[in-house]
C-alpha positions as CSV (number, residue, x, y, z in Angstrom):
1,M,-57.6,24.3,-19.0
2,F,-60.2,26.7,-18.0
3,A,-59.6,30.5,-17.6
4,D,-61.6,33.7,-16.8
5,G,-63.0,36.0,-19.3
6,G,-60.3,38.7,-18.3
7,Y,-57.8,36.2,-19.4
8,A,-59.3,36.3,-23.0
9,G,-56.9,37.3,-25.9
10,R,-53.1,36.6,-26.7
11,L,-53.2,34.2,-23.9
12,V,-55.1,31.5,-25.4
13,E,-52.6,31.4,-28.3
14,W,-49.4,31.7,-26.3
15,A,-50.9,28.8,-24.2
16,K,-51.3,26.6,-27.2
17,Q,-47.8,27.5,-28.9
18,N,-45.6,27.3,-25.8
19,T,-47.4,24.7,-23.4
20,N,-49.3,22.5,-26.0
21,L,-52.6,23.3,-23.6
22,V,-55.7,24.2,-25.0
23,L,-57.2,27.2,-23.1
24,S,-60.8,27.5,-22.7
25,I,-62.1,30.9,-21.7
26,V,-65.4,30.9,-19.7
27,E,-67.2,34.1,-20.3
28,R,-70.2,35.6,-18.7
29,P,-73.2,36.2,-21.0
30,R,-73.9,40.0,-22.3
31,A,-77.2,40.4,-20.4
32,P,-78.4,37.9,-18.3
33,P,-82.1,37.9,-17.5
34,R,-81.9,36.2,-14.2
35,F,-79.4,34.2,-12.0
36,E,-77.6,31.7,-14.1
37,P,-74.5,29.8,-12.8
38,L,-71.5,29.9,-15.3
39,P,-70.1,26.4,-16.6
40,R,-67.1,25.8,-15.1
41,R,-66.4,29.2,-13.6
42,W,-66.7,27.7,-9.9
43,V,-63.7,25.7,-10.6
44,I,-61.5,28.9,-11.4
45,E,-63.3,30.9,-8.4
46,R,-62.4,27.8,-6.1
47,S,-58.9,27.7,-7.3
48,F,-58.0,31.4,-6.6
49,G,-59.9,31.0,-3.3
50,W,-57.5,28.0,-2.4
51,L,-54.3,30.1,-3.3
52,I,-55.6,33.3,-1.6
53,K,-55.6,31.2,1.7
54,N,-52.0,31.8,1.9
55,R,-51.1,35.0,3.7
56,R,-48.1,36.1,1.2
57,L,-50.5,35.9,-1.6
58,G,-53.4,37.9,-0.2
59,R,-51.4,41.1,-0.9
60,D,-48.8,42.0,-3.6
61,F,-45.6,42.1,-1.5
62,E,-43.1,40.8,-4.2
63,Q,-40.9,43.1,-6.2
64,R,-40.2,40.6,-8.7
65,T,-42.5,38.2,-10.8
66,D,-40.4,35.1,-10.4
67,G,-40.6,35.3,-6.8
68,A,-44.4,35.9,-6.7
69,E,-44.6,32.6,-9.3
70,T,-42.6,30.5,-6.8
71,L,-44.9,31.5,-3.9
72,I,-47.9,30.5,-6.3
73,R,-46.2,26.9,-7.0
74,I,-45.5,26.6,-3.4
75,A,-49.3,27.4,-2.6
76,A,-50.6,25.0,-5.2
77,T,-48.2,22.3,-4.2
78,A,-49.4,22.8,-0.3
79,T,-53.0,22.5,-1.5
80,M,-52.5,19.4,-3.5
81,L,-50.6,17.7,-0.7
82,R,-53.5,18.4,1.7
83,R,-56.0,17.3,-0.9
84,I,-54.5,13.9,-1.3
85,A,-53.2,13.1,2.4
């Protein structure tokens, strides 16, 4: 799995221990001399874009994290169903 550089830190170890997944962090170079696309970052940005298409995920309306997590799962499922249909 790939994650943005903002998720670096304890999340990598947590993912490895609790979900048996290897989480690869895609980071920006320190001082890029020119425009250079980052490897696999487009996948992360595209996935966030697909999720934000859903109105409820465009703003943070939820009071509890389990409600927000459920809406993310519903949005991801709807996106996958649109892709295979």
